[in-house]
KOLGU-4560 file (N, C-alpha, C; in nm, 3 decimals, padded with zeros to 5 digits):
<recs>
<n_xx: 06.817 n_yy: -00.262 n_zz: 06.526 ca_xx: 06.809 ca_yy: -00.220 ca_zz: 06.665 c_xx: 06.935 c_yy: -00.270 c_zz: 06.735 mol: A seq: 1 type: MET>
<n_xx: 06.999 n_yy: -00.182 n_zz: 06.809 ca_xx: 07.121 ca_yy: -00.225 ca_zz: 06.878 c_xx: 07.090 c_yy: -00.270 c_zz: 07.021 mol: A seq: 2 type: ASN>
<n_xx: 07.189 n_yy: -00.323 n_zz: 07.085 ca_xx: 07.172 ca_yy: -00.381 ca_zz: 07.218 c_xx: 07.125 c_yy: -00.279 c_zz: 07.320 mol: A seq: 3 type: LEU>
<n_xx: 07.176 n_yy: -00.158 n_zz: 07.311 ca_xx: 07.135 ca_yy: -00.054 ca_zz: 07.408 c_xx: 06.988 c_yy: -00.019 c_zz: 07.395 mol: A seq: 4 type: ARG>
<n_xx: 06.940 n_yy: -00.009 n_zz: 07.271 ca_xx: 06.798 ca_yy: 00.025 ca_zz: 07.254 c_xx: 06.709 c_yy: -00.092 c_zz: 07.297 mol: A seq: 5 type: SER>
<n_xx: 06.755 n_yy: -00.215 n_zz: 07.278 ca_xx: 06.679 ca_yy: -00.330 ca_zz: 07.327 c_xx: 06.672 c_yy: -00.329 c_zz: 07.479 mol: A seq: 6 type: LEU>
<n_xx: 06.785 n_yy: -00.303 n_zz: 07.542 ca_xx: 06.788 ca_yy: -00.297 ca_zz: 07.689 c_xx: 06.699 c_yy: -00.184 c_zz: 07.740 mol: A seq: 7 type: ALA>
<n_xx: 06.701 n_yy: -00.071 n_zz: 07.672 ca_xx: 06.616 ca_yy: 00.042 ca_zz: 07.712 c_xx: 06.469 c_yy: 00.006 c_zz: 07.700 mol: A seq: 8 type: ALA>
<n_xx: 06.434 n_yy: -00.066 n_zz: 07.594 ca_xx: 06.296 ca_yy: -00.109 ca_zz: 07.575 c_xx: 06.251 c_yy: -00.201 c_zz: 07.687 mol: A seq: 9 type: SER>
<n_xx: 06.338 n_yy: -00.293 n_zz: 07.726 ca_xx: 06.304 ca_yy: -00.384 ca_zz: 07.836 c_xx: 06.291 c_yy: -00.306 c_zz: 07.966 mol: A seq: 10 type: ILE>
<n_xx: 06.381 n_yy: -00.213 n_zz: 07.989 ca_xx: 06.374 ca_yy: -00.131 ca_zz: 08.111 c_xx: 06.244 c_yy: -00.053 c_zz: 08.116 mol: A seq: 11 type: GLU>
<n_xx: 06.199 n_yy: 00.002 n_zz: 08.003 ca_xx: 06.074 ca_yy: 00.075 ca_zz: 07.999 c_xx: 05.957 c_yy: -00.014 c_zz: 08.038 mol: A seq: 12 type: GLU>
<n_xx: 05.956 n_yy: -00.135 n_zz: 07.987 ca_xx: 05.847 ca_yy: -00.229 ca_zz: 08.019 c_xx: 05.850 c_yy: -00.267 c_zz: 08.166 mol: A seq: 13 type: ARG>
<n_xx: 05.969 n_yy: -00.294 n_zz: 08.218 ca_xx: 05.981 ca_yy: -00.330 ca_zz: 08.359 c_xx: 05.934 c_yy: -00.214 c_zz: 08.446 mol: A seq: 14 type: VAL>
<n_xx: 05.975 n_yy: -00.094 n_zz: 08.412 ca_xx: 05.934 ca_yy: 00.024 ca_zz: 08.488 c_xx: 05.783 c_yy: 00.042 c_zz: 08.484 mol: A seq: 15 type: THR>
<n_xx: 05.722 n_yy: 00.022 n_zz: 08.366 ca_xx: 05.576 ca_yy: 00.033 ca_zz: 08.355 c_xx: 05.507 c_yy: -00.071 c_zz: 08.441 mol: A seq: 16 type: ALA>
<n_xx: 05.560 n_yy: -00.192 n_zz: 08.443 ca_xx: 05.500 ca_yy: -00.297 ca_zz: 08.527 c_xx: 05.516 c_yy: -00.264 c_zz: 08.675 mol: A seq: 17 type: LEU>
<n_xx: 05.631 n_yy: -00.209 n_zz: 08.713 ca_xx: 05.652 ca_yy: -00.171 ca_zz: 08.853 c_xx: 05.557 c_yy: -00.059 c_zz: 08.893 mol: A seq: 18 type: GLN>
<n_xx: 05.535 n_yy: 00.037 n_zz: 08.802 ca_xx: 05.439 ca_yy: 00.144 ca_zz: 08.830 c_xx: 05.298 c_yy: 00.090 c_zz: 08.845 mol: A seq: 19 type: ARG>
<n_xx: 05.270 n_yy: -00.020 n_zz: 08.773 ca_xx: 05.137 ca_yy: -00.081 ca_zz: 08.779 c_xx: 05.119 c_yy: -00.168 c_zz: 08.903 mol: A seq: 20 type: ALA>
<n_xx: 05.226 n_yy: -00.182 n_zz: 08.983 ca_xx: 05.211 ca_yy: -00.253 ca_zz: 09.109 c_xx: 05.294 c_yy: -00.379 c_zz: 09.126 mol: A seq: 21 type: GLY>
<n_xx: 05.370 n_yy: -00.418 n_zz: 09.026 ca_xx: 05.457 ca_yy: -00.536 ca_zz: 09.039 c_xx: 05.581 c_yy: -00.491 c_zz: 09.115 mol: A seq: 22 type: VAL>
<n_xx: 05.595 n_yy: -00.536 n_zz: 09.238 ca_xx: 05.704 ca_yy: -00.489 ca_zz: 09.324 c_xx: 05.832 c_yy: -00.569 c_zz: 09.306 mol: A seq: 23 type: ARG>
<n_xx: 05.820 n_yy: -00.697 n_zz: 09.282 ca_xx: 05.938 ca_yy: -00.783 ca_zz: 09.270 c_xx: 06.003 c_yy: -00.758 c_zz: 09.133 mol: A seq: 24 type: ASP>
<n_xx: 06.128 n_yy: -00.710 n_zz: 09.131 ca_xx: 06.195 ca_yy: -00.681 ca_zz: 09.004 c_xx: 06.208 c_yy: -00.804 c_zz: 08.913 mol: A seq: 25 type: PRO>
<n_xx: 06.230 n_yy: -00.921 n_zz: 08.973 ca_xx: 06.242 ca_yy: -01.043 ca_zz: 08.894 c_xx: 06.109 c_yy: -01.075 c_zz: 08.826 mol: A seq: 26 type: PHE>
<n_xx: 06.000 n_yy: -01.062 n_zz: 08.900 ca_xx: 05.868 ca_yy: -01.087 ca_zz: 08.842 c_xx: 05.838 c_yy: -00.986 c_zz: 08.731 mol: A seq: 27 type: LYS>
<n_xx: 05.875 n_yy: -00.860 n_zz: 08.753 ca_xx: 05.853 ca_yy: -00.758 ca_zz: 08.651 c_xx: 05.932 c_yy: -00.791 c_zz: 08.525 mol: A seq: 28 type: ALA>
<n_xx: 06.054 n_yy: -00.836 n_zz: 08.542 ca_xx: 06.137 ca_yy: -00.873 ca_zz: 08.428 c_xx: 06.078 c_yy: -00.994 c_zz: 08.354 mol: A seq: 29 type: LEU>
<n_xx: 06.031 n_yy: -01.092 n_zz: 08.430 ca_xx: 05.970 ca_yy: -01.211 ca_zz: 08.368 c_xx: 05.842 c_yy: -01.173 c_zz: 08.293 mol: A seq: 30 type: MET>
<n_xx: 05.760 n_yy: -01.087 n_zz: 08.352 ca_xx: 05.637 ca_yy: -01.043 ca_zz: 08.285 c_xx: 05.669 c_yy: -00.965 c_zz: 08.158 mol: A seq: 31 type: LEU>
<n_xx: 05.771 n_yy: -00.881 n_zz: 08.163 ca_xx: 05.812 ca_yy: -00.806 ca_zz: 08.045 c_xx: 05.858 c_yy: -00.902 c_zz: 07.935 mol: A seq: 32 type: ALA>
<n_xx: 05.934 n_yy: -01.003 n_zz: 07.974 ca_xx: 05.981 ca_yy: -01.102 ca_zz: 07.876 c_xx: 05.863 c_yy: -01.178 c_zz: 07.816 mol: A seq: 33 type: ALA>
<n_xx: 05.764 n_yy: -01.211 n_zz: 07.897 ca_xx: 05.645 ca_yy: -01.280 ca_zz: 07.845 c_xx: 05.567 c_yy: -01.190 c_zz: 07.750 mol: A seq: 34 type: LEU>
<n_xx: 05.554 n_yy: -01.063 n_zz: 07.784 ca_xx: 05.484 ca_yy: -00.969 ca_zz: 07.695 c_xx: 05.555 c_yy: -00.959 c_zz: 07.560 mol: A seq: 35 type: GLU>
<n_xx: 05.686 n_yy: -00.945 n_zz: 07.565 ca_xx: 05.764 ca_yy: -00.932 ca_zz: 07.441 c_xx: 05.753 c_yy: -01.059 c_zz: 07.358 mol: A seq: 36 type: ILE>
<n_xx: 05.760 n_yy: -01.174 n_zz: 07.423 ca_xx: 05.748 ca_yy: -01.301 ca_zz: 07.353 c_xx: 05.610 c_yy: -01.315 c_zz: 07.290 mol: A seq: 37 type: THR>
<n_xx: 05.507 n_yy: -01.274 n_zz: 07.363 ca_xx: 05.371 ca_yy: -01.280 ca_zz: 07.310 c_xx: 05.358 c_yy: -01.191 c_zz: 07.187 mol: A seq: 38 type: ASP>
<n_xx: 05.412 n_yy: -01.070 n_zz: 07.194 ca_xx: 05.408 ca_yy: -00.979 ca_zz: 07.078 c_xx: 05.480 c_yy: -01.040 c_zz: 06.958 mol: A seq: 39 type: GLU>
<n_xx: 05.595 n_yy: -01.099 n_zz: 06.983 ca_xx: 05.672 ca_yy: -01.162 ca_zz: 06.875 c_xx: 05.592 c_yy: -01.275 c_zz: 06.811 mol: A seq: 40 type: LEU>
<n_xx: 05.532 n_yy: -01.360 n_zz: 06.894 ca_xx: 05.454 ca_yy: -01.471 ca_zz: 06.841 c_xx: 05.332 c_yy: -01.423 c_zz: 06.762 mol: A seq: 41 type: ASN>
<n_xx: 05.266 n_yy: -01.320 n_zz: 06.811 ca_xx: 05.152 ca_yy: -01.263 ca_zz: 06.738 c_xx: 05.196 c_yy: -01.205 c_zz: 06.603 mol: A seq: 42 type: ARG>
<n_xx: 05.309 n_yy: -01.137 n_zz: 06.603 ca_xx: 05.360 ca_yy: -01.081 ca_zz: 06.478 c_xx: 05.396 c_yy: -01.191 c_zz: 06.380 mol: A seq: 43 type: ALA>
<n_xx: 05.458 n_yy: -01.297 n_zz: 06.430 ca_xx: 05.492 ca_yy: -01.411 ca_zz: 06.343 c_xx: 05.367 c_yy: -01.477 c_zz: 06.286 mol: A seq: 44 type: ARG>
<n_xx: 05.266 n_yy: -01.495 n_zz: 06.372 ca_xx: 05.140 ca_yy: -01.554 ca_zz: 06.325 c_xx: 05.076 c_yy: -01.468 c_zz: 06.217 mol: A seq: 45 type: ASP>
<n_xx: 05.076 n_yy: -01.338 n_zz: 06.239 ca_xx: 05.017 ca_yy: -01.246 ca_zz: 06.142 c_xx: 05.095 c_yy: -01.249 c_zz: 06.011 mol: A seq: 46 type: GLU>
<n_xx: 05.227 n_yy: -01.254 n_zz: 06.020 ca_xx: 05.310 ca_yy: -01.259 ca_zz: 05.900 c_xx: 05.284 c_yy: -01.388 c_zz: 05.824 mol: A seq: 47 type: GLN>
<n_xx: 05.273 n_yy: -01.499 n_zz: 05.896 ca_xx: 05.246 ca_yy: -01.628 ca_zz: 05.829 c_xx: 05.110 c_yy: -01.625 c_zz: 05.763 mol: A seq: 48 type: ALA>
<n_xx: 05.011 n_yy: -01.565 n_zz: 05.830 ca_xx: 04.877 ca_yy: -01.554 ca_zz: 05.772 c_xx: 04.881 c_yy: -01.469 c_zz: 05.647 mol: A seq: 49 type: LYS>
<n_xx: 04.949 n_yy: -01.356 n_zz: 05.656 ca_xx: 04.960 ca_yy: -01.267 ca_zz: 05.539 c_xx: 05.032 c_yy: -01.338 c_zz: 05.424 mol: A seq: 50 type: ASP>
<n_xx: 05.136 n_yy: -01.411 n_zz: 05.457 ca_xx: 05.211 ca_yy: -01.484 ca_zz: 05.355 c_xx: 05.124 c_yy: -01.588 c_zz: 05.289 mol: A seq: 51 type: SER>
<n_xx: 05.045 n_yy: -01.660 n_zz: 05.369 ca_xx: 04.953 ca_yy: -01.760 ca_zz: 05.315 c_xx: 04.848 c_yy: -01.696 c_zz: 05.226 mol: A seq: 52 type: GLY>
<n_xx: 04.798 n_yy: -01.578 n_zz: 05.267 ca_xx: 04.700 ca_yy: -01.507 ca_zz: 05.186 c_xx: 04.759 c_yy: -01.467 c_zz: 05.052 mol: A seq: 53 type: ASP>
<n_xx: 04.880 n_yy: -01.417 n_zz: 05.053 ca_xx: 04.947 ca_yy: -01.375 ca_zz: 04.930 c_xx: 04.969 c_yy: -01.496 c_zz: 04.840 mol: A seq: 54 type: VAL>
<n_xx: 05.015 n_yy: -01.605 n_zz: 04.897 ca_xx: 05.037 ca_yy: -01.726 ca_zz: 04.818 c_xx: 04.907 c_yy: -01.776 c_zz: 04.755 mol: A seq: 55 type: GLU>
<n_xx: 04.799 n_yy: -01.772 n_zz: 04.830 ca_xx: 04.670 ca_yy: -01.817 ca_zz: 04.778 c_xx: 04.624 c_yy: -01.727 c_zz: 04.663 mol: A seq: 56 type: ALA>
<n_xx: 04.639 n_yy: -01.596 n_zz: 04.682 ca_xx: 04.598 ca_yy: -01.503 ca_zz: 04.575 c_xx: 04.684 c_yy: -01.519 c_zz: 04.451 mol: A seq: 57 type: ARG>
<n_xx: 04.815 n_yy: -01.536 n_zz: 04.471 ca_xx: 04.903 ca_yy: -01.557 ca_zz: 04.356 c_xx: 04.869 c_yy: -01.687 c_zz: 04.284 mol: A seq: 58 type: LEU>
<n_xx: 04.840 n_yy: -01.791 n_zz: 04.360 ca_xx: 04.801 ca_yy: -01.918 ca_zz: 04.300 c_xx: 04.675 c_yy: -01.904 c_zz: 04.218 mol: A seq: 59 type: GLY>
<n_xx: 04.576 n_yy: -01.831 n_zz: 04.270 ca_xx: 04.452 ca_yy: -01.809 ca_zz: 04.197 c_xx: 04.476 c_yy: -01.729 c_zz: 04.070 mol: A seq: 60 type: ALA>
<n_xx: 04.564 n_yy: -01.630 n_zz: 04.078 ca_xx: 04.595 ca_yy: -01.550 ca_zz: 03.959 c_xx: 04.667 c_yy: -01.633 c_zz: 03.854 mol: A seq: 61 type: LEU>
<n_xx: 04.759 n_yy: -01.717 n_zz: 03.896 ca_xx: 04.830 ca_yy: -01.803 ca_zz: 03.802 c_xx: 04.732 c_yy: -01.899 c_zz: 03.735 mol: A seq: 62 type: VAL>
<n_xx: 04.642 n_yy: -01.954 n_zz: 03.814 ca_xx: 04.541 ca_yy: -02.045 ca_zz: 03.758 c_xx: 04.453 c_yy: -01.972 c_zz: 03.657 mol: A seq: 63 type: GLU>
<n_xx: 04.409 n_yy: -01.852 n_zz: 03.692 ca_xx: 04.327 ca_yy: -01.773 ca_zz: 03.601 c_xx: 04.404 c_yy: -01.739 c_zz: 03.474 mol: A seq: 64 type: LEU>
<n_xx: 04.528 n_yy: -01.700 n_zz: 03.488 ca_xx: 04.611 ca_yy: -01.669 ca_zz: 03.372 c_xx: 04.630 c_yy: -01.792 c_zz: 03.283 mol: A seq: 65 type: LEU>
<n_xx: 04.651 n_yy: -01.907 n_zz: 03.344 ca_xx: 04.664 ca_yy: -02.030 ca_zz: 03.266 c_xx: 04.536 c_yy: -02.061 c_zz: 03.189 mol: A seq: 66 type: ASN>
<n_xx: 04.422 n_yy: -02.043 n_zz: 03.254 ca_xx: 04.295 ca_yy: -02.070 ca_zz: 03.185 c_xx: 04.273 c_yy: -01.973 c_zz: 03.070 mol: A seq: 67 type: ARG>
<n_xx: 04.301 n_yy: -01.847 n_zz: 03.095 ca_xx: 04.280 ca_yy: -01.745 ca_zz: 02.993 c_xx: 04.374 c_yy: -01.767 c_zz: 02.873 mol: A seq: 68 type: VAL>
<n_xx: 04.497 n_yy: -01.798 n_zz: 02.902 ca_xx: 04.592 ca_yy: -01.814 ca_zz: 02.791 c_xx: 04.570 c_yy: -01.944 c_zz: 02.718 mol: A seq: 69 type: THR>
<n_xx: 04.517 n_yy: -02.046 n_zz: 02.783 ca_xx: 04.493 ca_yy: -02.172 ca_zz: 02.712 c_xx: 04.363 c_yy: -02.166 c_zz: 02.633 mol: A seq: 70 type: SER>
<n_xx: 04.268 n_yy: -02.080 n_zz: 02.672 ca_xx: 04.141 ca_yy: -02.066 ca_zz: 02.602 c_xx: 04.149 c_yy: -01.972 c_zz: 02.483 mol: A seq: 71 type: ASP>
<n_xx: 04.242 n_yy: -01.879 n_zz: 02.485 ca_xx: 04.248 ca_yy: -01.780 ca_zz: 02.376 c_xx: 04.322 c_yy: -01.836 c_zz: 02.256 mol: A seq: 72 type: SER>
<n_xx: 04.276 n_yy: -01.800 n_zz: 02.136 ca_xx: 04.347 ca_yy: -01.846 ca_zz: 02.017 c_xx: 04.485 c_yy: -01.783 c_zz: 02.009 mol: A seq: 73 type: PRO>
<n_xx: 04.578 n_yy: -01.860 n_zz: 01.962 ca_xx: 04.715 ca_yy: -01.810 ca_zz: 01.953 c_xx: 04.736 c_yy: -01.747 c_zz: 01.815 mol: A seq: 74 type: ARG>
<n_xx: 04.803 n_yy: -01.636 n_zz: 01.817 ca_xx: 04.838 ca_yy: -01.569 ca_zz: 01.691 c_xx: 04.980 c_yy: -01.607 c_zz: 01.657 mol: A seq: 75 type: ARG>
<n_xx: 05.008 n_yy: -01.627 n_zz: 01.535 ca_xx: 05.143 ca_yy: -01.666 ca_zz: 01.506 c_xx: 05.185 c_yy: -01.647 c_zz: 01.370 mol: A seq: 76 type: GLY>
</recs>
């Protein structure tokens, strides 16, 4: 995403807030920044949760694979 598209995205949010009744442009900008920050934090939390889930599943699979390979007779 380039700087112009980021600025356009912020302008859209500010405009939406102004249409919703926020008259002070500074307040609208601050609210837009808070919304964006909240979305970013939620996305990060979700990504961390997903990453933890994947790590847990991989760990369980490795453990299962280790048990299966240590229990099976080796051919040689």
